[in-house]
LUMGU-96783 format. One line per 4 residues: number of its first residue (from 1); their letters; for each residue y, z, x of N, C-alpha, C, CB. Coordinates in nm, 4 decimals. Glycine has a CB too. Example, Ala and Ser with C-alpha at 12.3 -4.5 7.8 and 13.67 -1.06 7.14 Angstrom:
1 = as = -0.5690 0.7800 1.3190 -0.4500 0.7800 1.2300 -0.3300 0.7800 1.3200 -0.4473 0.9046 1.1308; -0.2250 0.7080 1.2850 -0.1060 0.7140 1.3670 0.0030 0.7870 1.2900 -0.0598 0.5725 1.4084 .
***
This chain:
1 = xxxx = 3.3862 -1.3581 -8.9082 3.3417 -1.4043 -8.8542 3.2207 -1.3706 -8.9187 3.3751 -1.3939 -8.7474; 3.1394 -1.4982 -9.0205 2.9978 -1.4785 -9.0354 2.8805 -1.3711 -8.9587 2.9628 -1.5989 -9.0103; 2.8530 -1.2912 -9.0191 2.7373 -1.2488 -8.9296 2.5997 -1.3633 -8.8860 2.6754 -1.1203 -9.0135; 2.5487 -1.3890 -9.0047 2.4956 -1.5698 -8.9855 2.4978 -1.6206 -8.8251 2.6276 -1.6950 -9.0793 .
5 = xxxx = 2.6747 -1.6251 -8.8348 2.7621 -1.7353 -8.6784 2.6384 -1.6356 -8.5944 3.0234 -1.6962 -8.6063; 2.7983 -1.5241 -8.5835 2.7119 -1.3817 -8.4937 2.5794 -1.3800 -8.4241 2.6776 -1.2676 -8.5893; 2.4768 -1.3966 -8.5005 2.3409 -1.3787 -8.5066 2.2616 -1.4864 -8.3758 2.2968 -1.4168 -8.6744; 2.3773 -1.6252 -8.3902 2.3373 -1.6855 -8.2919 2.4397 -1.6808 -8.1492 2.3119 -1.8141 -8.3482 .
9 = xxxx = 2.5192 -1.6527 -8.1779 2.5796 -1.5850 -8.0160 2.5601 -1.5040 -7.8746 2.6451 -1.5220 -8.0367; 2.5774 -1.6185 -7.7976 2.4971 -1.4541 -7.6813 2.5334 -1.4812 -7.5521 2.2898 -1.4311 -7.6629; 2.6939 -1.3854 -7.5828 2.7723 -1.3073 -7.4547 2.6840 -1.3393 -7.3521 2.7940 -1.1327 -7.4630; 2.6904 -1.3646 -7.2811 2.7645 -1.3881 -7.0397 2.8013 -1.2620 -7.0725 2.9593 -1.5355 -6.9443 .
13 = xxxx = 2.7584 -1.1264 -7.0264 2.8286 -1.0853 -6.9098 2.8411 -1.0581 -6.7982 2.8535 -1.0396 -6.9120; 2.9425 -1.0776 -6.7107 2.9234 -1.0268 -6.5374 2.9539 -0.9131 -6.5005 2.9998 -1.0944 -6.4371; 2.8999 -0.8332 -6.4072 2.9415 -0.7174 -6.4173 2.9032 -0.7171 -6.2349 2.8628 -0.6097 -6.5476; 3.0258 -0.6348 -6.2493 2.9959 -0.5188 -6.0326 3.0810 -0.4711 -6.0010 2.9717 -0.5917 -5.8608 .
17 = xxxx = 2.9683 -0.2831 -5.9901 3.0374 -0.1394 -5.9922 3.0879 -0.1411 -6.1025 3.1418 -0.1007 -5.8909; 3.0387 -0.1842 -6.2053 3.1604 -0.1349 -6.3305 3.0877 -0.0674 -6.4341 3.2494 -0.2699 -6.4144; 3.0217 0.0487 -6.3870 2.9027 0.0475 -6.4697 2.9974 0.1506 -6.5843 2.7334 0.1160 -6.3839; 3.0718 0.2252 -6.5856 3.1385 0.2850 -6.6905 3.2396 0.1722 -6.8213 3.2363 0.3908 -6.6003 .
21 = xxxx = 3.2716 0.0729 -6.8203 3.3873 -0.0265 -6.8181 3.2314 -0.1610 -6.8490 3.5178 -0.0291 -6.6193; 3.1226 -0.1895 -6.8027 3.0135 -0.2180 -6.9276 2.9482 -0.1308 -7.0380 2.9052 -0.2586 -6.8726; 2.9487 -0.0414 -7.0251 2.8664 0.0821 -7.1433 2.9553 -0.0051 -7.2928 2.9393 0.3322 -7.1076; 3.0725 0.0082 -7.1845 3.2073 0.0246 -7.3459 3.2400 -0.1042 -7.4038 3.3928 0.0887 -7.3021 .
25 = xxxx = 3.1800 -0.2172 -7.2850 3.2242 -0.3433 -7.3906 3.0326 -0.4185 -7.4347 3.3666 -0.5036 -7.2665; 2.9268 -0.2799 -7.4294 2.7736 -0.3272 -7.4065 2.8149 -0.2789 -7.5504 2.6309 -0.2573 -7.2839; 2.8560 -0.1979 -7.6017 2.8547 -0.1052 -7.7644 2.9535 -0.1462 -7.8715 2.8973 0.0640 -7.7459; 3.0733 -0.2260 -7.8069 3.1355 -0.3039 -7.8679 3.0519 -0.3758 -7.9239 3.2161 -0.3593 -7.8082 .
29 = xxxx = 3.0150 -0.5369 -7.8216 2.9330 -0.6447 -7.8446 2.7898 -0.6250 -7.9752 2.8793 -0.6733 -7.6877; 2.7500 -0.5061 -7.9590 2.6046 -0.4395 -8.0237 2.6712 -0.4472 -8.1661 2.5443 -0.2519 -7.9640; 2.7857 -0.3357 -8.1736 2.8352 -0.3200 -8.2916 2.8412 -0.4808 -8.3667 2.9775 -0.2418 -8.2710; 2.8458 -0.6046 -8.2576 2.9093 -0.7479 -8.4140 2.7444 -0.7830 -8.3723 3.1014 -0.9453 -8.3747 .
33 = xxxx = 2.6680 -0.7873 -8.3668 2.5373 -0.8583 -8.3980 2.5827 -0.9655 -8.3393 2.4822 -0.8772 -8.5479; 2.5328 -0.9091 -8.1817 2.5102 -1.0956 -8.1556 2.3773 -1.0947 -8.0190 2.7177 -1.1997 -8.0702; 2.4234 -1.1341 -7.8981 2.3268 -1.1294 -7.7930 2.3537 -1.1330 -7.6930 2.2524 -1.1975 -7.7888; 2.3563 -0.9859 -7.6014 2.3727 -0.9728 -7.4875 2.3071 -1.0442 -7.3964 2.3631 -0.8744 -7.4702 .
37 = xxxx = 2.3406 -1.0951 -7.2314 2.3191 -1.1337 -7.1292 2.3396 -1.0957 -7.0013 2.3472 -1.2044 -7.1401; 2.3694 -0.9452 -6.9523 2.4281 -0.9221 -6.8452 2.3798 -0.8936 -6.7179 2.4882 -0.8506 -6.8694; 2.4980 -0.9240 -6.6462 2.3921 -1.0625 -6.5021 2.4897 -0.9222 -6.3730 2.5013 -1.3787 -6.4823; 2.3806 -0.8480 -6.3780 2.4385 -0.7116 -6.3420 2.4388 -0.7365 -6.1077 2.2797 -0.5416 -6.4397 .
41 = xxxx = 2.5526 -0.7565 -6.0552 2.4989 -0.7040 -5.8902 2.5603 -0.6141 -5.8823 2.5192 -0.7845 -5.7539; 2.5734 -0.4971 -5.9115 2.6375 -0.3820 -5.8403 2.4985 -0.3006 -5.7655 2.7326 -0.2751 -5.9640; 2.5410 -0.1847 -5.6710 2.5125 -0.1535 -5.5803 2.3889 -0.0604 -5.6256 2.6208 -0.1132 -5.5112; 2.3420 0.0396 -5.7137 2.3065 0.0621 -5.8568 2.2869 0.0172 -5.9472 2.3463 0.1015 -5.9010 .
45 = xxxx = 2.1696 0.0285 -6.0576 2.1372 -0.0186 -6.2226 2.1733 0.0750 -6.3212 1.9822 -0.0429 -6.2553; 2.2151 -0.0332 -6.3634 2.2637 0.0529 -6.5405 2.1178 0.1572 -6.5856 2.2852 -0.1179 -6.7195; 2.1777 0.2924 -6.5899 2.0393 0.3207 -6.6914 2.1373 0.3659 -6.7833 1.8961 0.4444 -6.6468; 2.1093 0.3877 -6.9225 2.1318 0.4173 -6.9653 2.0985 0.3277 -7.1162 2.2110 0.4546 -6.9020 .
49 = xxxx = 2.1304 0.4311 -7.1895 1.9986 0.4002 -7.3641 2.0870 0.2779 -7.4637 1.9824 0.6150 -7.5193; 2.2234 0.2428 -7.4041 2.2574 0.1025 -7.4237 2.1288 0.0545 -7.4684 2.3153 0.0253 -7.2960; 2.1174 0.0231 -7.3394 2.0375 -0.1486 -7.2819 1.8719 -0.1604 -7.3748 1.9848 -0.1409 -7.0388; 1.8723 -0.0959 -7.4233 1.7113 -0.0496 -7.5325 1.7554 -0.1319 -7.5941 1.6649 0.1071 -7.6265 .
53 = xxxx = 1.7983 -0.2057 -7.6623 1.8459 -0.2660 -7.7771 1.8473 -0.4230 -7.7547 1.9851 -0.2081 -7.8114; 1.6832 -0.4568 -7.8072 1.6691 -0.5570 -7.8359 1.6778 -0.7070 -7.7393 1.7379 -0.5393 -7.9219; 1.8325 -0.6709 -7.8382 1.9579 -0.7946 -7.8311 2.0319 -0.7681 -7.6919 2.0906 -0.7806 -7.9751; 1.9846 -0.7133 -7.6331 2.0433 -0.6802 -7.4781 1.9245 -0.7391 -7.3627 2.0655 -0.4829 -7.4552 .
57 = xxxx = 1.9536 -0.7882 -7.1891 1.8988 -0.8887 -7.1663 1.9847 -0.8086 -7.0467 1.9019 -1.0387 -7.2428; 1.9007 -0.7526 -6.9502 1.9708 -0.6518 -6.8786 1.9345 -0.7402 -6.7596 1.9235 -0.4831 -6.8876; 1.9714 -0.7701 -6.6363 1.9720 -0.8570 -6.5582 1.9970 -0.7915 -6.3934 2.0720 -0.9527 -6.6158; 1.9681 -0.7160 -6.3354 2.0709 -0.6342 -6.1950 1.9118 -0.6929 -6.1060 2.1249 -0.3726 -6.2040 .
61 = xxxx = 2.0480 -0.7357 -6.0124 1.9896 -0.7851 -5.8564 2.0854 -0.8148 -5.7400 1.9111 -0.9240 -5.8683; 2.0570 -0.8158 -5.6391 2.1585 -0.8464 -5.5670 2.1741 -0.9222 -5.5005 2.1876 -0.7901 -5.5199; 2.0584 -1.0711 -5.6036 2.0915 -1.3061 -5.5333 2.2571 -1.2655 -5.6369 1.8955 -1.5494 -5.6721; 2.3232 -1.3431 -5.5027 2.4010 -1.4713 -5.5973 2.4262 -1.4085 -5.6926 2.3257 -1.6074 -5.6468 .
65 = xxxx = 2.5261 -1.4913 -5.7511 2.5633 -1.4822 -5.9481 2.4537 -1.6125 -5.9551 2.7938 -1.5341 -6.0338; 2.4770 -1.6973 -5.8766 2.3361 -1.8433 -5.8954 2.2898 -1.7714 -5.9619 2.2166 -1.9156 -5.7716; 2.2179 -1.7216 -5.8954 2.0646 -1.6964 -5.9010 2.0232 -1.6003 -5.9739 2.0073 -1.6702 -5.7850; 2.0935 -1.5036 -6.0420 2.1163 -1.4604 -6.1329 2.0672 -1.4982 -6.2505 2.2054 -1.4571 -6.1282 .
69 = xxxx = 2.1617 -1.6313 -6.2750 2.2258 -1.6720 -6.4333 2.0722 -1.7757 -6.4312 2.4414 -1.7800 -6.4493; 2.0242 -1.7515 -6.2730 1.9317 -1.8952 -6.3453 1.7373 -1.8101 -6.3371 1.9553 -2.1092 -6.1821; 1.8433 -1.6717 -6.3330 1.6561 -1.5873 -6.3534 1.6398 -1.6008 -6.5156 1.6399 -1.3570 -6.3000; 1.8367 -1.5961 -6.5843 1.7996 -1.5243 -6.6843 1.7991 -1.6496 -6.8145 1.9062 -1.3879 -6.6979 .
73 = x = 1.7132 -1.7834 -6.7361 1.6739 -1.9052 -6.8754 1.5546 -1.8894 -6.8976 1.6874 -2.0747 -6.8542 .
***
C-alpha cells in the first residue's frame, strides 16, 4: 500500500491490562506511517516513549469503551 494512502488511515486499538503487547503493536504501526488511536481501560496508565509520537493519541480511562470512543472525537 502506498505511503500516501497509509497517512490517511487511523488504526483504533482497544486495550485492557496488556501493556507489553500494546507497546509491540504501537511500534509496529508507527513503522507503517499510520495514525493510532489507543483506548486503554487498564488499571494503570501506560508510560512509554512510543506514546510521544505525534501520530499517537492515547486515552486512558476507567470509563466504558463507548465513553472512551466518544472522548476521542
